[in-house]
C-alpha positions as CSV (number, residue, x, y, z in Angstrom):
1,M,-49.9,3.5,-39.8
2,T,-48.3,4.6,-43.1
3,L,-44.9,3.4,-44.3
4,Q,-43.6,7.0,-43.9
5,S,-44.8,7.1,-40.2
6,I,-43.1,3.8,-39.5
7,R,-39.8,5.0,-40.9
8,F,-40.0,8.2,-39.0
9,N,-40.7,6.4,-35.7
10,S,-37.8,4.0,-36.4
11,L,-35.4,6.9,-37.0
12,L,-36.7,8.6,-33.9
13,L,-36.1,5.5,-31.8
14,A,-32.7,4.9,-33.3
15,S,-31.7,8.5,-32.6
16,F,-32.9,8.3,-29.1
17,A,-30.9,5.1,-28.6
18,L,-27.8,6.7,-30.0
19,I,-28.1,9.7,-27.8
20,T,-28.7,7.6,-24.8
21,A,-25.6,5.5,-25.6
22,V,-23.4,8.6,-26.0
23,I,-24.7,10.0,-22.7
24,L,-24.0,6.7,-20.9
25,A,-20.6,6.4,-22.4
26,G,-19.7,9.9,-21.4
27,T,-21.0,9.4,-17.8
28,D,-19.1,6.1,-17.5
29,S,-15.9,7.8,-18.7
30,L,-16.3,10.6,-16.2
31,T,-17.1,8.2,-13.4
32,K,-14.0,6.1,-14.2
33,D,-11.8,9.2,-14.2
34,R,-13.2,10.4,-10.9
35,I,-12.8,6.9,-9.3
36,A,-9.2,6.7,-10.6
37,A,-8.4,10.2,-9.2
38,S,-10.0,9.3,-5.9
39,E,-7.9,6.1,-5.7
40,R,-4.8,8.0,-6.5
41,Q,-5.4,10.6,-3.8
42,A,-6.1,7.8,-1.3
43,A,-2.9,6.0,-2.2
44,Q,-0.9,9.2,-2.0
45,R,-2.3,10.1,1.4
46,A,-1.3,6.7,2.8
47,L,2.2,7.1,1.4
48,L,2.6,10.6,2.8
49,E,1.5,9.4,6.2
50,I,4.7,7.3,6.3
51,I,7.1,9.6,4.4
52,P,5.8,13.2,4.7
53,L,6.6,15.9,2.2
54,D,9.4,17.4,4.4
55,R,11.4,14.2,3.8
56,H,11.1,13.9,0.0
57,N,10.5,16.0,-3.1
58,N,9.7,13.3,-5.7
59,D,6.4,11.8,-6.8
60,L,6.0,8.7,-4.6
61,L,3.3,7.3,-6.8
62,M,5.5,7.4,-10.0
63,D,8.9,6.5,-8.5
64,V,8.4,2.7,-8.2
65,Q,10.4,-0.5,-8.5
66,P,8.9,-3.9,-9.0
67,I,9.6,-6.6,-6.4
68,P,11.7,-9.5,-7.7
69,E,9.6,-12.7,-7.8
70,K,11.9,-14.6,-5.5
71,F,11.0,-12.2,-2.7
72,W,7.2,-12.5,-3.1
73,P,6.8,-15.4,-0.6
74,L,8.8,-13.5,2.1
75,L,6.5,-10.5,1.7
76,G,3.4,-12.6,1.5
77,L,2.6,-11.6,-2.0
78,K,1.2,-13.8,-4.7
79,K,1.2,-11.3,-7.6
80,G,4.2,-9.2,-6.7
81,G,3.8,-5.4,-6.4
82,D,5.7,-2.2,-6.6
83,I,8.0,-0.5,-4.0
84,H,7.7,3.2,-3.8
85,I,11.0,5.1,-3.5
86,A,11.2,8.3,-1.5
87,R,14.0,10.6,-2.7
88,N,15.2,14.0,-1.7
89,N,17.0,15.9,-4.4
90,G,17.6,12.6,-6.3
91,Q,18.9,10.7,-3.3
92,P,16.9,7.8,-1.9
93,V,15.8,8.3,1.7
94,A,13.3,5.4,2.2
95,A,11.4,2.7,0.5
96,I,7.7,1.9,1.0
97,I,7.1,-1.8,0.7
98,P,3.7,-3.6,0.3
99,T,3.3,-6.8,2.3
100,L,0.6,-9.1,3.4
101,T,0.1,-11.6,6.2
102,A,-2.6,-14.3,6.0
103,D,-2.2,-15.1,9.7
104,G,-4.6,-12.5,11.1
105,Y,-7.4,-13.8,13.3
106,S,-9.9,-13.0,10.5
107,G,-7.7,-13.6,7.5
108,N,-5.5,-11.4,5.4
109,I,-4.0,-8.1,6.6
110,S,-2.4,-5.9,4.0
111,M,0.1,-3.3,5.0
112,I,2.7,-0.8,3.6
113,V,5.9,-0.5,5.5
114,G,8.3,2.4,5.1
115,V,11.9,1.5,5.7
116,N,14.6,4.2,5.9
117,I,17.9,3.6,4.1
118,D,19.6,2.8,7.4
119,G,17.2,-0.1,7.8
120,S,14.9,1.5,10.5
121,I,11.2,1.7,10.1
122,A,9.8,5.1,9.0
123,G,6.2,4.0,9.5
124,V,3.6,1.2,9.0
125,R,0.0,1.4,7.9
126,V,-2.6,-1.3,7.6
127,V,-4.4,-0.7,4.3
128,E,-6.9,-3.6,4.4
129,H,-8.1,-6.1,7.0
130,K,-11.2,-7.9,8.3
131,E,-10.4,-8.0,12.0
132,T,-13.0,-7.9,14.7
133,P,-14.2,-4.4,15.7
134,G,-13.0,-3.5,19.2
135,L,-10.3,-6.3,19.2
136,G,-8.1,-7.0,16.2
137,D,-9.0,-3.8,14.4
138,K,-6.6,-1.9,16.7
139,V,-4.0,-2.6,14.1
140,D,-5.7,0.3,12.2
141,I,-4.4,3.7,12.9
142,K,-8.0,5.0,12.9
143,K,-8.7,2.8,15.9
144,S,-5.5,2.8,17.9
145,D,-1.9,4.2,17.8
146,W,-0.5,0.7,18.4
147,I,0.9,0.6,14.8
148,L,3.1,3.6,15.7
149,S,5.1,1.5,18.1
150,F,7.1,0.2,15.2
151,N,8.6,3.6,14.2
152,T,12.4,3.6,14.4
153,K,12.6,-0.1,15.0
154,S,15.0,-2.3,13.0
155,L,16.3,-5.9,12.9
156,S,18.7,-5.0,15.7
157,N,16.3,-2.9,17.7
158,P,14.9,-5.0,19.2
159,Q,17.0,-8.2,18.8
160,P,15.3,-11.1,16.9
161,A,13.7,-12.5,20.1
162,G,12.0,-9.1,20.7
163,W,10.0,-9.3,17.5
164,D,7.0,-10.8,19.3
165,V,4.2,-9.9,21.7
166,K,5.1,-9.4,25.4
167,K,3.1,-12.4,26.2
168,N,5.7,-14.5,24.4
169,G,8.7,-12.5,25.8
170,G,8.8,-10.0,23.0
171,D,8.9,-6.2,23.1
172,F,5.5,-5.3,21.6
173,D,2.1,-5.0,23.3
174,Q,-0.7,-7.4,22.5
175,F,-4.4,-6.4,22.6
176,T,-6.7,-7.2,25.4
177,G,-8.4,-10.4,24.3
178,A,-6.5,-10.6,21.1
179,T,-3.0,-12.0,20.6
180,I,-3.1,-13.6,17.1
181,T,-3.6,-10.5,15.1
182,P,-0.8,-8.3,16.6
183,R,1.6,-11.2,16.6
184,A,0.9,-11.8,12.9
185,V,1.5,-8.1,12.1
186,I,4.8,-8.1,14.2
187,Y,6.1,-11.2,12.4
188,Q,5.3,-9.8,9.0
189,I,7.0,-6.5,9.7
190,A,10.1,-8.3,10.7
191,K,10.0,-10.2,7.4
192,V,9.8,-6.9,5.6
193,L,12.9,-5.7,7.3
194,D,14.6,-9.0,6.4
195,Y,13.6,-8.5,2.8
196,F,15.0,-5.0,2.8
197,S,18.3,-6.2,4.3
198,K,18.6,-8.7,1.4
199,D,17.5,-6.4,-1.5
200,S,18.4,-2.8,-0.4
201,E,21.6,-2.6,-2.3
202,R,19.9,-3.5,-5.6
203,L,16.9,-1.4,-4.8
204,L,18.6,1.8,-3.8
205,A,21.2,1.4,-6.6
206,V,18.4,1.2,-9.1
207,A,16.6,4.1,-7.5
208,S,19.7,6.2,-7.7
209,T,20.3,5.3,-11.4
210,T,16.6,6.1,-12.1
211,A,17.0,9.5,-10.4
212,E,20.1,10.4,-12.3
213,G,18.5,9.5,-15.6
214,A,15.5,11.6,-14.8
215,T,17.6,14.7,-14.2
216,Q,19.7,14.5,-17.4
């Protein structure tokens, strides 16, 4: 093989490698964009299940406030998180709060809890869990409507003793053959309401200030 042939083959291989790298980079970029868009749509759907469009006219994904670190333990969070504020014509109507309980039968149960400005629950959704199919997985709206039983509830409805399963004298149903999981969810939702009662004044004031600034 002549020196000229070697150089030609080397240039050909280098060109092929460059083209391949460009194609892979472009594919990776497109894939990341599609994944990000898919995740955004999924997050938006979950938020809209709790606060539908007829209750707000702001972007729930963009209108957020960080959770103060002192409240992380109460909400079961180790790295904090953002609270989504729902507003109608600039006025706060509800907050959607992330929370986690580690006391599920099979481990962590992650939720988002919508709380209206009057302290009542707008809705709850479990976003991640590892509960047993047919038993603990009834916390998932796809498996059961049990999670809807929290709608309109508050710290005073029921009274504190009512925030438990009926087996323990509370107001909420347990699952047949499963008490640990629903009890863990009930307790954690009550903690979210407790958090909101302690931080709502700051949270809603910040939200109102943010809304005013955005309209100027």
